[in-house]
C-alpha positions in Angstrom: -183.8 139.0 198.2 -180.1 138.8 198.5 -178.9 135.4 197.7 -174.8 136.1 198.5 -175.1 134.0 201.6 -177.2 131.0 200.1 -174.8 128.1 200.6 -177.2 126.1 198.2 -176.3 128.4 195.5 -172.6 129.5 196.1 -171.7 125.4 196.2 -172.7 125.3 192.6 -170.3 127.9 191.5 -166.9 126.7 191.2 -163.7 128.9 190.3 -161.3 126.2 188.9 -158.7 128.7 187.9 -158.4 132.3 187.0 -159.9 131.7 183.7 -162.3 129.0 184.1 -165.4 128.6 186.0 -167.9 125.4 186.7 -171.6 126.1 187.0 -173.4 122.7 188.3 -176.8 121.8 189.0 -177.4 118.3 190.7 -176.3 116.8 193.8 -174.0 119.2 195.8 -171.4 116.3 196.8 -171.4 115.5 193.0 -170.8 118.8 192.3 -167.8 119.2 194.5 -166.5 115.9 193.4 -166.8 117.0 189.5 -165.1 120.6 190.4 -162.5 118.9 192.2 -161.7 116.6 189.1 -161.6 119.7 187.1 -159.2 121.3 189.6 -156.5 118.4 189.4 -156.8 118.3 185.5 -156.0 121.9 185.5 -153.3 121.5 188.3 -151.7 118.5 186.3 -151.9 120.5 182.9 -150.2 123.8 184.4 -147.3 122.1 185.9 -146.3 119.6 183.1 -146.4 122.5 180.3 -144.7 125.0 182.5 -147.6 127.2 183.5 -149.5 127.4 180.3 -152.9 128.2 180.6 -155.1 124.8 179.6 -157.9 125.8 176.9 -161.7 125.6 177.9 -162.1 122.8 175.1 -159.4 120.7 175.9 -160.7 120.9 180.0 -164.0 119.6 179.1 -162.8 117.0 176.6 -160.1 115.8 179.9 -163.3 115.9 182.1 -165.6 114.0 179.7 -162.8 111.0 180.0 -162.5 111.1 183.8 -166.2 111.2 184.5 -166.6 108.4 181.7 -163.8 106.1 183.3 -165.5 106.7 186.9 -168.3 105.2 185.7 -166.4 102.0 184.4 -165.5 101.2 188.1 -167.2 98.4 189.5 -169.7 99.7 192.5 -169.4 103.2 191.2 -172.4 105.4 189.8 -173.0 107.6 187.3 -172.5 111.2 188.8 -175.9 112.9 189.3 -174.6 116.2 188.0 -174.5 118.3 185.0 -172.0 121.3 184.3 -171.4 124.5 182.3 -167.4 125.2 181.8 -167.3 128.8 181.1 -163.4 129.8 180.2 -161.3 132.6 178.8 -159.2 131.4 175.9 -156.6 133.4 174.2 -157.1 133.1 170.6 -155.1 134.8 167.7 -156.8 137.2 165.4 -156.7 135.9 162.0 -156.2 139.4 160.6 -154.2 141.1 162.7 -152.2 138.4 164.7 -153.0 139.6 167.8 -154.2 137.7 171.1 -157.6 138.3 172.0 -159.9 137.0 174.9 -162.8 134.5 173.8 -165.2 133.1 176.2 -166.1 129.7 175.5 -168.7 127.5 177.1 -169.3 123.6 177.0 -171.8 121.3 178.9 -169.9 118.5 180.6 
C-alpha cells in the first residue's frame, strides 16, 4: 500500500526550509496555518540576519509565542493541531572546534 499519493498524509508533512520539517497532527487547515506561520518566521529571520539559518530551538520558541498570541485575539480559537519540528542545526564540537550537524526535535 503506497501512501505517497494520499493527500491526507502528505498535507501533514511541511518543508519549512532546507533544514527544517514540521510534522503535524490535527485539523488540516490548522496544520497549514501553523506551517505558514513557521515559514514567515524562517523567512523574516533569514532576511534580517543576512542568510543565517535559524536554529530549530529558536524557531520553536518563536512559534510558541505566535501560537499563544493568536489565541489572545478576540473571537479567535486555539489551533486544533500539534506539531513536531525537526531541524538540522550546525553545532561546534567541544573538543575539535569543528562544525557538525545535529538533529533537534521540538513539540509545538
